Backbone bond lengths (Angstrom), bond angles and torsions (degrees), N, CA, C in turn:
res aa  C-N    CA-C-N  psi(-1)  N-CA   C-N-CA  omega(-1)  CA-C   N-CA-C  phi
1 Q - - - 1.459 - - 1.528 108.89 -
2 V 1.322 115.41 129.88 1.461 120.17 -178.36 1.526 109.99 -75.11
3 Q 1.313 115.08 133.36 1.464 121.00 175.09 1.516 109.29 -124.85
4 V 1.322 114.99 139.64 1.463 122.21 -179.48 1.524 107.26 -125.70
5 V 1.313 116.84 120.94 1.463 120.51 -175.30 1.524 109.92 -129.20
6 E 1.336 115.94 119.58 1.461 121.38 177.43 1.522 109.87 -93.38
7 S 1.318 115.58 155.43 1.459 122.06 174.38 1.518 108.90 -156.05
8 G 1.327 115.47 165.75 1.456 119.83 173.77 1.513 115.57 106.34
9 G 1.331 117.68 -4.15 1.459 118.75 178.55 1.517 111.49 -71.69
10 G 1.324 115.31 173.47 1.451 119.62 179.05 1.506 111.76 164.98
11 L 1.325 114.59 -167.02 1.466 122.68 179.93 1.522 108.58 -105.22
12 V 1.320 116.24 129.96 1.452 120.73 -178.99 1.525 108.84 -143.73
13 Q 1.315 115.98 151.48 1.455 120.22 176.79 1.529 110.76 -78.78
14 A 1.305 115.69 155.14 1.460 120.34 176.94 1.526 109.74 -54.93
15 G 1.316 115.24 136.63 1.452 121.19 -176.69 1.515 113.67 93.12
16 G 1.314 116.42 -10.74 1.457 120.69 -179.06 1.512 112.79 -83.62
17 S 1.338 114.90 -174.74 1.464 121.69 -176.16 1.518 110.97 -132.41
18 L 1.309 114.48 152.28 1.459 122.87 171.81 1.519 108.39 -143.65
19 R 1.316 115.73 153.22 1.460 121.12 175.19 1.520 108.84 -124.57
20 L 1.306 115.42 116.54 1.461 121.05 177.53 1.527 109.32 -92.12
21 S 1.313 115.17 146.48 1.459 121.94 175.39 1.517 109.35 -126.07
22 C 1.328 115.71 149.58 1.462 121.18 177.19 1.517 107.30 -138.87
23 A 1.313 115.57 112.06 1.460 121.24 -178.53 1.525 109.98 -101.77
24 V 1.320 115.56 131.17 1.460 122.27 -179.21 1.520 109.21 -111.39
25 S 1.319 116.53 128.95 1.462 120.77 178.48 1.522 109.59 -130.91
26 G 1.329 114.99 167.64 1.455 119.90 176.53 1.511 114.87 87.78
27 T 1.321 117.63 14.17 1.450 120.05 178.28 1.522 109.74 -144.86
28 R 1.348 114.84 144.13 1.460 119.77 173.15 1.519 110.21 -110.93
29 I 1.330 115.42 4.01 1.463 121.10 -179.32 1.518 109.31 -88.46
30 S 1.293 115.86 140.18 1.454 120.65 179.50 1.529 110.72 -58.96
31 I 1.297 116.29 136.31 1.456 121.71 -179.22 1.526 108.73 -86.99
32 N 1.320 115.84 121.08 1.455 120.00 -175.80 1.526 112.19 -69.07
33 V 1.311 115.34 -58.00 1.455 120.84 -173.41 1.525 109.01 -130.64
34 M 1.311 115.29 136.18 1.460 121.38 175.36 1.525 107.04 -122.32
35 R 1.316 116.56 130.36 1.463 121.57 -174.49 1.524 110.90 -131.84
36 W 1.321 114.28 151.85 1.460 122.42 168.78 1.529 108.16 -114.26
37 Y 1.313 115.59 129.46 1.450 123.69 173.58 1.524 108.08 -116.90
38 R 1.318 115.49 164.82 1.456 119.75 172.01 1.526 109.71 -143.93
39 Q 1.317 114.06 153.78 1.460 120.07 178.74 1.511 109.36 -139.91
40 A 1.331 114.98 115.92 1.455 120.93 176.64 1.527 108.44 -89.71
41 P 1.327 117.08 158.63 1.471 119.95 179.44 1.518 111.38 -56.46
42 G 1.325 116.02 130.08 1.453 120.98 177.82 1.515 114.54 77.81
43 S 1.316 116.87 5.63 1.470 120.63 -177.94 1.520 110.75 -120.13
44 Q 1.329 114.74 161.97 1.459 119.40 175.73 1.527 109.76 -77.92
45 R 1.302 114.43 156.50 1.461 119.44 175.95 1.520 108.61 -68.95
46 E 1.334 116.49 133.47 1.457 120.46 -178.48 1.527 110.76 -124.05
47 L 1.313 114.96 147.74 1.458 121.26 177.28 1.524 109.01 -76.85
48 V 1.306 116.45 127.18 1.471 121.86 -178.55 1.528 110.82 -98.00
49 A 1.331 116.34 -49.62 1.463 120.50 -175.93 1.518 109.19 -157.60
50 A 1.330 114.85 155.50 1.455 120.56 179.81 1.512 109.63 -144.16
51 I 1.325 115.55 151.72 1.459 121.04 176.27 1.515 107.86 -143.30
52 I 1.337 115.57 132.41 1.455 119.80 179.61 1.519 110.06 -96.71
53 S 1.314 115.71 173.76 1.455 119.53 -173.73 1.521 112.45 -61.80
54 G 1.328 117.54 -29.32 1.458 120.31 179.33 1.512 113.89 -79.01
55 G 1.327 116.60 -9.66 1.456 120.70 176.39 1.515 115.36 106.05
56 N 1.325 117.46 -9.30 1.467 118.88 178.08 1.529 109.84 -64.70
57 T 1.342 114.63 143.04 1.460 120.07 -176.48 1.525 111.10 -126.05
58 S 1.317 115.45 159.81 1.458 121.48 173.66 1.518 108.41 -147.53
59 Y 1.345 115.33 153.32 1.465 121.25 -176.07 1.512 110.81 -139.32
60 T 1.312 115.75 150.97 1.448 118.54 169.13 1.521 108.19 -72.24
61 D 1.329 115.98 151.15 1.469 119.55 -171.24 1.525 113.44 -57.40
62 S 1.314 117.05 -36.33 1.468 119.95 -173.11 1.525 113.59 -67.96
63 V 1.333 118.03 -15.15 1.470 119.81 -178.53 1.525 112.94 -113.46
64 K 1.311 117.59 -3.13 1.462 120.32 -179.16 1.520 110.62 -60.10
65 G 1.323 115.65 133.53 1.452 121.07 -178.30 1.519 113.98 85.72
66 R 1.328 117.24 -10.55 1.471 120.68 179.43 1.528 112.47 -116.13
67 F 1.312 117.22 -35.62 1.466 122.23 -177.74 1.526 109.36 -107.83
68 T 1.328 115.10 147.29 1.459 121.42 175.72 1.523 109.23 -134.35
69 I 1.329 115.63 125.30 1.457 120.91 176.23 1.523 108.65 -100.03
70 S 1.320 115.47 140.05 1.462 120.35 178.18 1.528 108.24 -148.02
71 R 1.318 116.21 166.56 1.458 119.48 -178.49 1.516 110.72 -144.01
72 D 1.303 114.72 152.01 1.464 122.87 174.36 1.526 105.94 -118.53
73 N 1.316 116.62 103.95 1.457 120.43 -174.80 1.526 112.61 -69.36
74 V 1.304 117.29 -25.62 1.461 120.19 177.98 1.523 110.10 -70.63
75 K 1.319 115.52 -41.71 1.474 120.67 -178.85 1.527 112.51 -88.92
76 N 1.345 117.52 -3.74 1.467 120.54 -175.37 1.523 110.94 51.66
77 T 1.316 114.82 49.24 1.453 120.80 -176.93 1.519 109.59 -130.47
78 V 1.324 115.45 140.53 1.454 121.37 174.80 1.523 108.08 -119.47
79 Y 1.309 115.57 144.75 1.460 122.04 -176.46 1.534 109.51 -121.87
80 L 1.312 114.49 155.12 1.455 120.55 171.72 1.525 107.38 -134.67
81 Q 1.318 115.57 105.27 1.461 121.06 175.96 1.518 107.61 -86.13
82 M 1.313 116.65 121.22 1.456 122.01 -176.37 1.523 109.05 -117.36
83 N 1.314 116.10 115.38 1.461 122.46 179.95 1.513 110.32 -115.05
84 N 1.325 114.99 160.50 1.459 120.84 178.62 1.523 111.06 50.04
85 L 1.300 115.65 50.01 1.458 120.86 -176.53 1.525 111.49 -65.35
86 R 1.320 114.27 148.06 1.469 121.97 -179.05 1.528 108.82 -122.96
87 P 1.320 117.13 158.54 1.475 119.02 178.61 1.525 113.01 -56.30
88 D 1.331 117.88 -32.27 1.464 118.73 -179.17 1.528 112.83 -77.05
89 D 1.327 117.81 0.95 1.470 121.04 170.54 1.531 111.27 -84.60
90 T 1.329 116.20 -6.99 1.464 120.22 179.67 1.521 110.51 -60.90
91 A 1.329 115.21 125.24 1.470 120.43 -177.00 1.521 108.56 -178.35
92 V 1.323 114.90 170.90 1.454 120.06 165.76 1.527 106.79 -89.44
93 Y 1.310 116.33 128.12 1.459 121.82 -177.90 1.526 108.98 -102.39
94 Y 1.331 114.26 130.03 1.458 121.22 -176.88 1.525 110.11 -118.72
95 C 1.305 114.62 143.15 1.455 121.85 174.18 1.530 108.54 -100.63
96 N 1.315 115.09 138.73 1.464 120.83 177.02 1.517 108.93 -133.79
97 V 1.320 116.38 134.18 1.464 120.13 178.39 1.523 109.51 -127.96
98 R 1.324 114.48 144.95 1.459 121.67 176.40 1.520 108.20 -109.44
99 I 1.322 115.27 123.78 1.457 121.75 178.07 1.524 106.58 -127.42
100 L 1.333 115.57 110.94 1.463 121.64 -173.07 1.525 108.06 53.26
101 L 1.314 119.89 -118.70 1.460 121.40 -178.39 1.522 112.51 -97.33
102 G 1.313 117.51 3.89 1.453 120.86 -177.51 1.513 113.15 -96.88
103 S 1.325 116.23 149.69 1.454 123.24 177.16 1.517 107.85 -126.77
104 Y 1.323 116.07 127.67 1.457 121.08 -172.11 1.526 109.71 -127.98
105 W 1.335 114.77 137.67 1.464 121.82 -177.59 1.523 110.70 -117.64
106 G 1.324 114.66 149.51 1.443 120.76 169.44 1.514 110.75 -88.62
107 Q 1.330 115.46 -179.38 1.462 120.17 -175.96 1.527 111.91 -85.54
108 G 1.315 116.84 -12.78 1.460 121.37 178.93 1.517 112.80 96.35
109 T 1.315 115.22 153.48 1.465 121.86 176.06 1.529 107.89 -136.32
110 Q 1.327 115.44 133.81 1.465 120.75 -174.84 1.527 111.12 -80.79
111 V 1.313 114.92 131.64 1.468 121.57 172.46 1.526 106.87 -119.66
112 T 1.309 116.11 123.67 1.461 121.56 179.05 1.521 109.02 -124.75
113 V 1.320 115.69 125.02 1.465 121.39 -178.65 1.522 107.71 -114.92
114 S 1.308 116.12 118.51 1.457 120.99 -179.50 1.524 110.57 -92.71
115 S 1.315 115.43 148.98 1.479 119.56 -178.47 1.517 111.37 -90.42
């Protein structure tokens, strides 16, 4: 059974940094796409960043130049390095992975940025 577990959230002041991790277990199949989403209170869940198995990445405009997504294929882990955080980055951050035809979500990790 595939399990997706996020970690690394917390409270940080504006301008600070956090590094989120998402560890995937229960599969020996290569993970095609690994994504980070976020959902702020009263808002829809939005795609923040994605990385495919070949290493290509994409970002939503609001985080370009501040966030970096990376992955360790040996550890089946994806990371999100978040720098120069702003109050509007406050949200629950979710990891999503695609394995063959399946889509798996983690439970989310809270990121709160104070002004």
